[in-house]
MARTIRO-566877 format. One line per field, with one value per residue (C-alpha): residue in one letter; residue number from 0; y, z, x. Coordinates in pm, 1 decimal, always signed. Each point is the difference from the previous one (the first is absolute). Last residue first. Layout:
// residues N
zase [a, ...]
pator [NUM, ...]
v [Y, ...]
w [Z, ...]
u [X, ...]
***
This chain:
// residues 359
zase [h, q, s, y, c, y, v, g, y, r, t, q, p, d, p, f, g, f, t, r, v, g, p, e, p, p, g, c, n, l, h, p, h, v, i, p, y, r, a, s, g, d, a, l, w, g, a, d, c, h, d, l, g, r, f, k, w, a, a, f, l, q, g, v, t, a, i, q, s, g, d, e, q, c, a, e, r, a, e, l, l, t, l, k, k, p, h, e, l, y, y, v, q, g, k, l, a, a, t, f, c, f, v, d, y, r, h, l, r, h, h, r, h, g, y, s, r, v, g, p, a, l, g, l, g, g, c, p, q, r, p, l, a, i, p, y, q, v, s, g, d, q, l, w, g, a, n, c, w, d, l, g, e, e, w, a, r, f, l, q, e, f, s, a, v, v, a, d, q, e, l, c, a, q, q, a, e, h, f, n, l, q, y, r, g, q, h, s, q, y, p, f, v, v, g, r, l, e, l, d, v, l, g, s, e, d, e, l, g, d, i, v, e, c, r, y, r, g, s, d, e, l, q, l, d, r, l, e, l, s, v, e, g, e, k, s, q, q, l, h, v, r, g, q, y, d, g, f, s, r, h, r, q, g, i, a, v, l, v, d, q, e, p, a, g, n, e, s, l, k, w, w, k, i, r, l, p, r, p, s, a, l, a, p, e, y, h, y, h, c, p, l, t, v, s, a, g, q, h, s, f, l, v, e, e, p, t, e, v, v, l, k, v, g, n, f, l, g, e, g, h, g, n, g, p, p, r, s, y, l, s, n, a, y, y, f, g, n, y, f, p, l, g, s, v, c, s, l, l, f, p, l, f, l, f, l, l, g, m]
pator [358, 357, 356, 355, 354, 353, 352, 351, 350, 349, 348, 347, 346, 345, 344, 343, 342, 341, 340, 339, 338, 337, 336, 335, 334, 333, 332, 331, 330, 329, 328, 327, 326, 325, 324, 323, 322, 321, 320, 319, 318, 317, 316, 315, 314, 313, 312, 311, 310, 309, 308, 307, 306, 305, 304, 303, 302, 301, 300, 299, 298, 297, 296, 295, 294, 293, 292, 291, 290, 289, 288, 287, 286, 285, 284, 283, 282, 281, 280, 279, 278, 277, 276, 275, 274, 273, 272, 271, 270, 269, 268, 267, 266, 265, 264, 263, 262, 261, 260, 259, 258, 257, 256, 255, 254, 253, 252, 251, 250, 249, 248, 247, 246, 245, 244, 243, 242, 241, 240, 239, 238, 237, 236, 235, 234, 233, 232, 231, 230, 229, 228, 227, 226, 225, 224, 223, 222, 221, 220, 219, 218, 217, 216, 215, 214, 213, 212, 211, 210, 209, 208, 207, 206, 205, 204, 203, 202, 201, 200, 199, 198, 197, 196, 195, 194, 193, 192, 191, 190, 189, 188, 187, 186, 185, 184, 183, 182, 181, 180, 179, 178, 177, 176, 175, 174, 173, 172, 171, 170, 169, 168, 167, 166, 165, 164, 163, 162, 161, 160, 159, 158, 157, 156, 155, 154, 153, 152, 151, 150, 149, 148, 147, 146, 145, 144, 143, 142, 141, 140, 139, 138, 137, 136, 135, 134, 133, 132, 131, 130, 129, 128, 127, 126, 125, 124, 123, 122, 121, 120, 119, 118, 117, 116, 115, 114, 113, 112, 111, 110, 109, 108, 107, 106, 105, 104, 103, 102, 101, 100, 99, 98, 97, 96, 95, 94, 93, 92, 91, 90, 89, 88, 87, 86, 85, 84, 83, 82, 81, 80, 79, 78, 77, 76, 75, 74, 73, 72, 71, 70, 69, 68, 67, 66, 65, 64, 63, 62, 61, 60, 59, 58, 57, 56, 55, 54, 53, 52, 51, 50, 49, 48, 47, 46, 45, 44, 43, 42, 41, 40, 39, 38, 37, 36, 35, 34, 33, 32, 31, 30, 29, 28, 27, 26, 25, 24, 23, 22, 21, 20, 19, 18, 17, 16, 15, 14, 13, 12, 11, 10, 9, 8, 7, 6, 5, 4, 3, 2, 1, 0]
v [+1793.5, -119.1, -58.4, -269.0, -46.7, -314.5, +65.0, -123.0, -138.4, +126.5, -107.8, +294.3, -98.3, -336.5, -263.5, -93.1, -323.8, -64.6, -90.8, -153.0, +82.9, -300.6, -216.6, -346.7, -118.5, +142.9, +311.4, +241.2, -126.1, -186.6, +67.5, -4.5, +185.9, +204.1, +97.2, +286.5, +143.0, +58.9, +208.2, +76.7, +337.7, +29.8, +242.3, -231.4, -21.9, -177.5, -334.1, -21.4, -283.8, +191.4, -130.1, +210.6, -188.5, +269.2, -209.5, -231.8, +173.8, +346.8, -121.1, -160.2, +321.1, +212.3, -227.6, +20.9, +378.9, +214.9, +300.0, +314.9, +180.1, +319.7, -126.4, +210.3, -173.3, -342.2, +100.0, +133.2, -331.4, -190.1, +234.4, -78.8, -375.4, +15.2, +18.2, -167.9, +230.6, +154.4, -44.9, -179.4, -10.2, -337.1, +66.6, -20.7, +168.2, +143.5, -128.0, -318.4, -347.8, -122.3, -74.6, -281.4, -63.9, -329.4, +59.8, -123.7, -135.2, +121.8, -102.4, +219.6, +283.1, -155.6, -336.4, -277.1, -167.1, -331.2, -106.0, -89.1, -158.0, +108.3, -306.8, -255.4, -350.6, -104.7, -284.6, +205.8, +197.6, +315.0, +253.5, -105.3, -348.1, +98.5, +27.1, +203.4, +234.6, +108.5, +305.7, +148.8, +70.9, +214.9, +100.0, +350.4, +24.8, +218.4, -248.2, -17.0, -191.2, -338.6, -44.9, -280.7, +185.1, -151.0, +206.8, -206.8, +149.9, -217.0, +132.6, +357.7, -89.4, -138.6, +311.5, +224.9, -212.5, +3.0, +379.0, +190.9, +275.2, +326.1, +155.4, +319.1, -132.6, +220.3, -141.2, -353.7, +82.9, +170.7, -308.9, -219.0, +227.8, -49.8, -378.0, -38.6, +24.3, -136.4, -348.8, +15.6, +297.9, +347.8, +155.4, -151.2, -274.4, +3.3, -274.2, +107.0, -28.3, +153.7, +190.9, +11.9, +160.0, -228.6, +98.6, -258.6, +115.5, -139.9, +26.0, +129.1, -18.0, +208.1, -1.2, +217.1, +298.4, -80.0, -25.3, -80.1, -118.5, -12.8, -187.4, +38.8, -256.8, +94.0, +228.6, +360.7, -5.2, +27.3, +326.0, +57.8, +358.6, -25.1, -238.7, +5.1, -195.3, -148.4, +72.1, -75.1, -87.5, +235.5, +125.6, +303.9, -79.6, -11.9, +62.4, +190.1, -76.4, +174.2, +327.2, -177.6, -361.7, +44.7, +36.4, +1.3, +94.9, +160.5, +29.4, +177.9, -42.7, -266.8, -139.9, -88.8, -152.8, -39.9, -182.7, -131.6, -217.4, -328.8, -25.6, -196.2, -380.5, -53.8, +19.0, +273.6, +66.3, +330.4, +193.5, +128.1, +106.7, +97.9, +117.0, -20.9, +194.9, -222.0, +32.1, -17.3, -281.3, -263.3, -282.7, -353.7, -71.7, +315.3, +131.0, +73.0, +78.9, +8.8, +39.5, +106.2, +269.1, +54.0, +296.0, -40.0, +116.4, -352.9, -268.5, -179.7, -347.5, -85.6, -353.1, -186.5, -48.5, +338.7, +164.4, -31.4, +98.3, -146.6, +123.6, -244.7, +122.8, -213.5, +225.0, -68.5, -231.4, +64.0, -91.2, +72.2, -123.9, -246.5, -269.9, -248.2, -184.7, +227.7, +171.0, -131.0, +250.5, -225.0, -284.2, -358.1, +65.5, -134.1, +158.0, -163.8, -62.9, -361.0, +85.6, +322.5, +30.9, +355.7, +285.2, +164.2, +62.5, -263.4, -256.2, +96.7, -84.2, -327.9, -127.2, +65.5, -215.9, +270.4, -77.9, +112.8, +64.1, -7.7, +166.8]
w [-1456.5, +353.1, -96.7, +156.9, -65.4, -24.9, +25.1, -162.6, +210.8, +162.3, +347.2, +237.2, +190.2, +86.6, -132.1, +159.1, -159.5, -364.5, -74.6, -291.1, -52.1, -159.6, -307.5, +16.5, -185.1, +266.8, -60.2, -290.0, -194.7, -248.5, -3.7, +236.0, -127.4, +284.2, +169.7, +248.3, +141.9, +352.0, +208.6, +362.1, +167.5, +113.0, -281.9, -281.1, -189.3, -334.3, -140.1, -380.4, -159.2, -55.4, -26.1, +124.9, -98.0, +130.8, +251.9, +165.7, -75.4, +63.0, +326.4, +109.9, -78.1, +187.3, +303.6, +4.0, -3.5, -301.2, +1.8, -66.6, -311.9, -194.6, -172.7, +232.3, +292.0, -148.0, -42.6, +357.3, +148.4, -222.4, +95.1, +366.4, -68.1, -212.7, -373.8, -327.0, -293.0, -303.6, +150.9, -129.7, +300.3, +36.7, +23.2, +249.2, -105.9, +185.8, +111.3, +132.0, +47.6, +358.0, +272.2, +252.8, +235.0, +144.2, +295.8, +131.1, +353.2, +356.6, +322.1, +308.8, -102.7, -173.0, +177.6, -254.0, -148.0, -180.2, -157.1, -310.1, -337.2, -304.3, -221.2, -199.9, +150.7, +269.5, -38.6, -172.6, +309.5, +178.3, -223.2, -2.4, -137.3, -288.2, -76.1, -315.9, +41.2, +353.8, +152.8, +336.5, +332.3, +313.5, +162.6, +118.0, -193.9, -272.0, -82.4, +123.2, -195.1, -14.7, -249.4, -259.4, -269.4, -283.5, -160.0, -274.6, -66.2, +271.4, +233.4, -89.0, +80.8, +337.8, +69.2, -76.0, +213.8, +287.3, -10.4, -131.1, +201.6, -186.7, -299.2, -132.4, +102.9, +311.1, +104.3, -26.3, +229.5, +250.0, +34.7, +34.4, +271.7, +191.6, -43.0, +98.5, -281.6, -14.0, -141.1, -289.6, -49.5, +137.1, -313.2, +127.0, -207.4, -224.6, -164.8, -279.9, -46.0, -313.1, -52.8, -137.3, +273.6, +143.4, +110.4, +147.0, +58.6, +280.4, +61.1, +281.8, +167.3, +277.9, +191.5, +302.1, -213.4, -354.8, -3.7, -325.1, +51.1, -270.3, +124.1, -156.2, -48.1, -82.6, -206.5, +115.2, +170.9, -336.5, -69.0, -249.5, -117.0, +10.0, +169.1, -121.8, +234.3, -127.8, +180.6, -284.3, +84.9, -254.7, -228.9, +32.2, +361.0, -19.7, +335.1, -32.4, +132.7, -38.2, +191.5, +332.4, -52.4, +197.8, +317.1, -31.4, -235.4, +90.1, -218.6, +45.3, -302.5, +168.8, +285.5, -113.9, +170.2, -174.4, +44.8, +356.0, +40.9, +188.5, +301.1, -43.9, +12.2, -318.1, -295.0, +120.1, -181.5, -176.7, +76.8, -184.5, +180.6, -136.9, +217.5, -147.7, +4.4, -161.5, -358.6, -87.1, -176.2, +121.6, -228.5, +118.9, +53.6, +71.0, -186.6, +54.3, -217.9, +60.0, -258.5, +105.0, -254.9, -87.1, -56.3, -92.7, +184.3, +69.7, -211.7, -30.4, +38.1, +134.6, +136.9, -114.7, +225.4, -78.7, +265.3, +58.8, +314.7, +44.0, +253.2, +26.4, +87.9, +202.1, +303.5, -0.8, -207.4, -61.7, -297.2, -63.9, -332.2, -68.5, -127.7, +275.0, +139.4, +141.4, -254.5, -159.3, -84.1, +7.2, -173.1, -0.3, +296.8, +153.6, +259.1, +96.0, +311.6, +38.1, -26.7, -13.3, -153.7, -113.8, +158.0, +88.5, +372.4, +68.8, -202.0, +202.6, +333.7, -95.5, -194.2, +272.7, -97.9, +1.6, -205.1, +151.6, -278.2, +74.7, -321.7]
u [+564.2, +82.0, +362.3, +214.8, +372.0, +213.0, +373.3, +323.1, +279.1, +320.3, +111.3, +38.2, -315.6, +165.4, -238.2, -335.8, -119.4, +88.2, -360.7, -186.5, -368.2, -163.4, -49.6, +159.6, +313.6, +233.4, +213.2, +18.5, +303.2, -218.6, -371.7, -298.0, -309.8, -150.7, +327.3, +17.2, +327.2, +128.2, +241.1, -91.6, +43.2, -361.7, -85.0, +109.5, +329.8, +15.4, +112.5, -16.8, -200.5, -321.7, -355.7, -292.2, -315.9, -232.4, -194.4, +251.1, +328.9, -145.1, -154.7, +327.9, +191.7, -254.3, +20.9, +380.3, -17.4, +86.4, +236.3, -196.0, -119.2, +67.7, +316.6, +216.7, -171.1, +81.5, +364.5, +21.0, -113.1, +246.2, +285.0, -61.7, -8.2, +316.6, -55.0, +94.5, +68.5, -168.9, -348.2, -307.2, -229.6, -170.6, -372.3, -285.8, -324.7, -299.2, -339.8, +153.4, -144.2, -16.3, +253.7, +20.5, +290.8, +124.2, +229.7, +335.8, +25.8, +50.4, -172.2, -9.6, -230.3, -300.5, +28.5, -60.9, -305.0, +49.0, +330.1, -197.3, +62.6, -198.4, -8.7, +195.9, -3.9, +243.7, +249.2, +268.8, +91.9, -119.3, +170.5, +367.3, -91.0, -221.0, -373.4, -80.2, -298.5, +87.7, -165.8, +108.4, -168.3, +19.5, -330.9, -80.4, -328.4, +154.4, +275.7, +359.4, +262.6, +170.4, +285.0, -30.8, -190.8, -203.9, -276.4, -164.4, -343.6, -155.9, +270.3, -103.5, -362.6, +108.3, +206.8, -298.0, -233.2, +250.2, +3.5, +298.7, +166.6, -59.5, +175.7, +160.0, +344.0, +14.7, -336.8, +140.2, +292.9, -230.2, -218.5, +309.6, +135.7, -325.0, +14.5, +365.8, +251.3, +357.5, -55.9, +249.6, +229.5, +63.1, -151.2, -324.9, -158.8, -307.6, -202.7, -236.9, -374.0, -153.8, -321.1, -347.7, -202.9, -264.1, -347.6, -236.9, -360.0, -213.9, -374.4, -216.7, -338.9, -148.8, -325.7, -74.0, -98.3, +111.1, +381.0, +183.1, +358.2, +269.4, +306.3, +344.9, +275.3, +359.7, +224.1, -32.6, +344.1, +176.0, -184.0, -281.1, -49.6, -381.0, -245.3, -360.9, -226.7, -324.5, -328.7, -244.5, -361.1, -147.3, +273.0, +231.1, +87.7, +378.6, +165.5, +329.0, +346.3, +337.5, -47.6, +19.8, +107.4, +321.4, -202.8, -379.6, -282.3, -331.7, -307.7, -333.6, -227.2, -212.2, +203.9, +351.3, +306.3, +335.3, +333.1, +18.1, +308.8, -23.9, +228.0, +325.8, -10.2, +199.3, -238.3, -234.1, -324.3, -50.4, -318.1, -305.1, -316.2, -339.1, -290.0, -346.6, -325.3, -266.3, -120.2, -371.0, -188.1, +246.2, +110.0, -71.2, +281.0, +198.8, +303.1, +367.2, +300.4, +376.6, +274.9, +352.8, +90.1, +365.9, +228.8, +367.4, +312.3, +124.6, -163.4, -333.8, -146.4, -345.8, -35.9, -311.1, -303.3, -150.6, -221.9, -374.2, -191.5, -350.3, -257.1, -291.5, -348.4, -245.1, +40.4, +374.8, +218.1, +370.0, +217.5, +366.3, +131.3, +283.4, -238.9, +76.4, +299.9, +271.0, +225.0, +319.0, +270.5, +302.2, -174.5, +125.5, +226.8, +318.8, +227.9, +328.5, +211.3, -108.3, -368.7, -202.5, -346.3, -81.2, -199.4, +330.6, -45.3, -263.5, +194.7, +304.6, -162.5, -168.7, +297.1, +257.6, +293.9, +266.3, +307.0, +331.0, +240.0, +372.1, +88.8]
***
């Protein structure tokens, strides 16, 4: 593939938080925290303000509600409460500005941006300032900071939220390496997904994802995961790992993309129909059945989290034809589980269809 490995360990380790060597990332713990007890502590006037948040990663799924725990107390305890300001925000993973989520002073609360109407500060117990986040979106996955401000003193803690999801490689209908970064973002959105982060791709590689084509990631880098080293994918002499082309120009350079989608609220199913269908007929058949033609992201989510297993190829919304296999068997492709693809056939070719219903 004409790989150009970038030997910039100090730069890439800052970007990803992981050691980088010989075109690979290695880590003992992907979500390691700095040394210490994981709690914010500040000392003023002989009184210590302590903020406590969980050290473990919280897992949830798209459309669900989740509570990000955060509690504070004073050591020694104060006889009378102080007026406090509480701030929650989401940390950036790719150099973009941090996102304000919620600010509260007493009973006055204000939420921001896409979080408006979806967040609520829980203060049912003394010292509790947990954040309830409803109707989770794919973009909500990440690291959040809970900050407690007492006059000139402030302490904070971190909460990691991860949506259970699946990473899948995606190509344009025009073929391999046709997407710049902005087109890659749009392509994932159209498949009910977002561009995957490095952490999501790394986790997918740990779970066995092996893909030889390089693709965009959320931070603007271009990488690909190799579980089984082979000659066309960097050579036999390199160890398994996530291989990197480094950061590329967002407009000028073109690759595939790795998308991330989470578990579904609805259902994907293969439509039993008396005959095979063209792409247009497939769209109409799903509508007549009270649903809509499924996206690639929806099919991957149904395969990963609902155990969808069907050997018949079916049309999807992007004009590709695919089928999901959980339990490999004869005449259904390779011996490994996965979503098989027929690429982008002529729209007049006849296949079945996979539909998506929100109910």
